[in-house]
N, C-alpha and C positions, 0 to 999 in steps of 0.2 A: 927745287923743292923748295926752299927756305921761300921764295919771292910766292910761294900761295899759303904759305902758313899764316899771315893774317887774316885771306880770303876764307880759309877753313875754319880760322877761331871765330871771325864773324859770323858763320854760319853756324856754328855753335851754339853761339850767343843767341842769335835769332830762333834756332829751334829751341832752345830751352826756356825762351821768354814765351814763345807759342807753348809751349806745353803747359807752362805754368798760368798761362792766360786760360788755358783750355779746363785746367782744374778749378780757377776760380770760378769760371763759367759754372763746370757742372754744380760747384757748391751751390752758386746762385739759383741755378734752376731747380734743382732740389728743395731748396728755401720756399722758392717760389708756388712748387708743386704742394707743398705743404700748405700753404696760405691757401692757396685754390681749393685743396680739400676740405678745409677747414670753414671756408665762403662757401663753399657747396652743403656743408653741414648746415649750416646754420640758417641757409636760405630754404633748406628743407623742413627745419625744425621750425621756422618762421611761416612757411606755407601750410603745413598741420597745426599751427596755433590759430591759422586765419579761416583754415577750414572749420576746427571746431568752433569757433567763435559766431564764424556765421552761421551755422547750425545754430547756436545758442540764441543769437539774435531771431532767426526765423521762427523759433519754437516760443520763444518770449514776445514776439509780435502776435502770434498766433493767439497764445493764452490771452493776452492785452487785449486783443480785438474783442473777445466776449464781455471783457467787463466795461469796453467804453462805449463811444457813439454807436450810432445808427452805422456811421459809414466805417467805423472801425470793424463794427460786426460782419457788415459785408464783407471789407477786407476779410477778414479771416474765414470767413463762410467760403469764399472763394478760395483760400489756401487749403483750407480742409478738402473741398472736393478737388482740386488739383494733386493732392496727395493719393486721396482715395481712388482717383483714375490711373495713376501711376502704380497704386497696389494692386489695381484689377490687371493693368497690363501686365505685370509680372506672373499675378497666377495666371494668366492664360499662358504666357511663355512657360512656364512651369510645366502645364497641362498637354502641352505639345509632345 
């Protein structure tokens, strides 16, 4: 029995080390999950800002097109026509 004592002690130490490593890794995983969630939230916020700014750019380009040169007015008119077609399509879907 005494000859097995060192082997048993070695196994206990290995098990204790594995458990400690496991706890450490669980802590790191939790930190990484929090970082991922924060990054996803920042990404969603950035995407919303991009959508808002893109819309504002389109509105400004359309408005500025009517005040600019002939080519700018043509582009603005095409944009307005496209928007009107989208509205017509939506109305047709609503009437179905």
